[in-house]
C-alpha positions as CSV (number, residue, x, y, z in Angstrom):
1,M,92.4,90.2,145.4
2,L,94.8,94.3,146.2
3,T,94.2,94.4,150.1
4,T,95.3,97.0,152.2
5,T,96.3,96.9,156.1
6,P,97.0,100.5,158.2
7,G,101.0,100.8,157.9
8,R,102.0,97.4,155.9
9,R,102.6,96.8,152.2
10,A,100.6,96.0,150.2
11,Y,99.4,92.4,148.9
12,R,97.8,90.1,146.2
13,S,96.2,87.9,148.3
14,L,96.9,84.8,146.6
15,P,97.9,80.7,147.7
16,R,101.5,80.8,148.3
17,R,103.6,78.5,145.4
18,D,104.5,76.1,147.8
19,A,101.2,75.4,149.2
20,V,100.2,75.2,145.3
21,R,103.2,72.9,144.8
22,N,101.5,70.7,147.9
23,R,98.3,70.8,146.3
24,E,99.3,69.3,143.3
25,R,102.2,66.8,145.0
26,L,98.9,65.2,147.0
27,L,97.0,64.9,143.7
28,A,99.6,63.3,142.4
29,A,100.7,60.7,144.8
30,G,96.5,60.2,144.5
31,E,98.1,57.8,141.3
32,L,98.2,55.0,144.1
33,L,94.6,54.2,143.7
34,R,95.1,53.7,140.6
35,T,97.9,50.3,141.0
36,D,97.0,49.7,145.2
37,P,93.2,51.0,145.1
38,G,93.2,48.9,148.8
39,G,96.4,50.0,150.6
40,V,95.4,54.0,149.7
41,S,95.8,56.4,152.9
42,M,96.4,59.4,153.5
43,P,100.6,58.2,155.2
44,A,101.2,55.8,152.1
45,I,99.7,59.2,150.1
46,A,101.7,61.9,151.5
47,D,104.6,59.1,151.6
48,R,104.7,59.6,148.2
49,A,104.7,62.9,147.9
50,G,107.5,63.5,149.8
51,L,105.6,64.8,152.5
52,S,104.3,64.6,156.4
53,V,101.4,63.4,157.4
54,P,99.9,66.4,159.3
55,T,100.8,68.7,156.1
56,A,98.8,66.2,154.0
57,Y,95.6,66.9,156.3
58,R,96.6,70.5,156.4
59,Y,95.3,70.5,152.2
60,F,92.9,67.8,152.2
61,S,91.3,67.0,156.1
62,A,90.2,63.9,155.2
63,L,90.6,60.3,152.7
64,D,88.0,61.2,151.1
65,D,89.0,65.2,149.9
66,L,91.8,63.6,148.2
67,L,89.6,61.1,146.5
68,N,86.6,63.5,145.3
69,A,89.7,65.9,144.1
70,Y,91.3,63.4,142.2
71,L,88.0,62.8,140.8
72,H,86.8,65.7,139.7
73,R,89.8,66.2,138.1
74,V,89.4,62.5,135.9
75,I,85.8,64.3,135.1
76,V,87.1,67.7,134.0
77,E,89.0,65.6,131.2
78,L,86.0,64.2,130.5
79,R,83.9,67.8,130.5
80,D,86.9,69.3,128.3
81,Y,86.5,66.7,125.8
82,S,83.0,67.4,125.7
83,H,83.0,70.5,125.0
84,D,85.5,69.9,122.3
85,C,83.7,67.1,120.5
86,P,82.1,68.5,117.0
87,K,79.3,65.8,116.4
88,T,75.9,66.3,117.1
89,G,72.7,64.2,118.3
90,P,73.3,60.5,119.3
91,A,76.4,60.5,118.1
92,L,77.8,62.9,120.0
93,F,76.6,61.1,123.7
94,E,78.3,58.0,121.9
95,E,81.5,59.9,121.2
96,V,81.4,61.2,124.8
97,A,80.3,57.7,126.5
98,G,83.8,56.6,124.5
99,E,85.7,58.7,126.4
100,W,84.4,58.3,129.1
101,A,85.0,54.1,128.9
102,R,88.4,55.1,127.7
103,L,88.6,57.1,130.9
104,L,87.6,54.4,133.6
105,E,89.9,51.9,131.7
106,S,93.6,53.9,132.4
107,Y,91.4,55.3,136.1
108,G,89.1,52.8,136.9
109,A,90.1,51.6,140.1
110,A,90.6,55.5,142.0
111,M,86.9,55.7,140.0
112,V,85.8,53.6,142.1
113,Q,86.9,54.3,145.5
114,L,84.3,56.8,146.3
115,R,81.0,57.1,147.8
116,S,78.5,60.0,148.8
117,R,75.8,59.4,150.9
118,G,74.1,62.3,149.4
119,G,71.9,61.5,146.0
120,F,73.0,62.5,142.5
121,L,69.8,65.2,142.0
122,A,70.2,66.4,145.7
123,R,73.9,66.7,145.2
124,L,73.5,68.8,141.8
125,R,70.2,71.4,143.1
126,G,73.3,71.6,146.8
127,N,76.0,72.6,143.3
128,D,78.3,70.1,145.0
129,P,82.0,71.1,143.0
130,V,82.0,67.5,141.5
131,I,78.5,67.0,140.5
132,S,78.4,70.0,138.8
133,T,81.1,68.7,136.4
134,V,79.6,65.7,135.7
135,R,76.7,68.4,134.4
136,E,78.6,70.1,132.5
137,A,79.9,67.1,131.3
138,W,77.1,65.0,130.0
139,E,74.3,68.1,129.6
140,R,75.3,68.8,125.9
141,P,75.1,65.3,125.5
142,V,71.9,64.2,127.4
143,R,70.1,67.2,125.5
144,S,71.9,65.8,122.4
145,V,70.1,62.8,122.7
146,M,66.6,64.4,124.7
147,R,66.1,66.2,120.7
148,H,66.7,63.5,118.8
149,L,64.4,61.7,121.4
150,E,61.9,65.2,120.7
151,I,61.9,64.3,124.9
152,P,61.0,67.9,126.3
153,D,63.5,70.2,128.2
154,E,61.4,69.7,131.7
155,H,62.8,66.2,132.1
156,F,66.9,67.0,131.6
157,E,67.2,66.6,135.0
158,H,66.0,63.1,135.5
159,A,68.0,62.7,131.9
160,L,70.9,62.7,134.2
161,F,70.5,61.3,136.6
162,L,69.6,57.9,134.9
163,C,72.5,58.8,132.9
164,N,74.4,58.9,136.3
165,I,72.7,55.7,136.7
166,M,73.4,53.5,133.8
167,F,77.2,55.2,133.0
168,D,78.4,54.3,136.3
169,P,81.7,53.7,136.6
170,R,81.7,50.2,138.6
171,E,78.7,49.1,136.3
172,I,80.6,49.8,133.5
173,L,84.0,48.2,134.3
174,D,81.3,45.1,136.1
175,L,80.4,44.7,132.6
176,V,83.6,44.6,131.6
177,D,85.2,41.8,133.2
178,T,82.6,39.5,133.7
179,G,82.6,39.5,129.6
180,L,81.8,42.2,127.2
181,T,83.9,44.0,126.0
182,R,84.3,48.0,125.8
183,D,82.2,48.4,122.6
184,E,79.8,46.1,123.4
185,A,79.5,47.1,126.7
186,L,79.2,50.6,125.2
187,L,76.1,49.5,122.6
188,H,74.2,48.1,125.4
189,L,74.1,50.9,127.6
190,E,73.7,53.6,125.1
191,H,70.5,51.1,123.5
192,A,69.4,51.4,127.3
193,Y,69.9,54.4,128.0
194,F,67.4,55.6,124.8
195,Q,65.5,53.4,125.7
196,A,64.5,54.9,129.6
197,L,64.4,58.0,128.7
198,V,61.4,57.9,126.1
199,G,60.4,55.5,128.9
200,W,60.4,57.7,132.2
201,A,58.9,60.6,129.6
202,N,55.9,58.4,129.0
203,A,55.9,57.6,132.2
204,N,53.4,60.8,132.9
205,G,51.2,60.1,130.4
206,A,50.8,56.8,131.5
């Protein structure tokens, strides 16, 4: 956006290059979440990024803000994969769920660090940036399954709600860590999710 002030040269109100670079360095330093999740702190991340702690807080006012930004990046990867996937119906859902599980293998320790105080539906309806991207990632797969199961569109938000519960990173990792393979965990979760969707829709007529 071009801005002018009397007596001053016009300038563009764009982020300074060093500001963009510093923010990227802090997010890159967030890789500590993958290698040492228990030792993550703003001072540790600032040190890894080669920045001072006050500078780090200039970009992220709290550790949770940085964790949210890091989590958002991972979900953006899933969203892009979901949008590009050529499959349809349950096969699309299974493909995206498989990619989600693969991302968790890489980022697992990082993905379980943050728990919001707000509920999923409240954050969805409040346009929370992270949850909005979750919707973008899962909307096409979830709607594909709903059409396959002949579940009315009116149940979409709750179908997304159930997906968020059943494919929570902590729970998938728990299943794998306690004996199931990744494929076995996904198979059980997918079948349970499809049945849960039918049960939710049928509850209205119970």
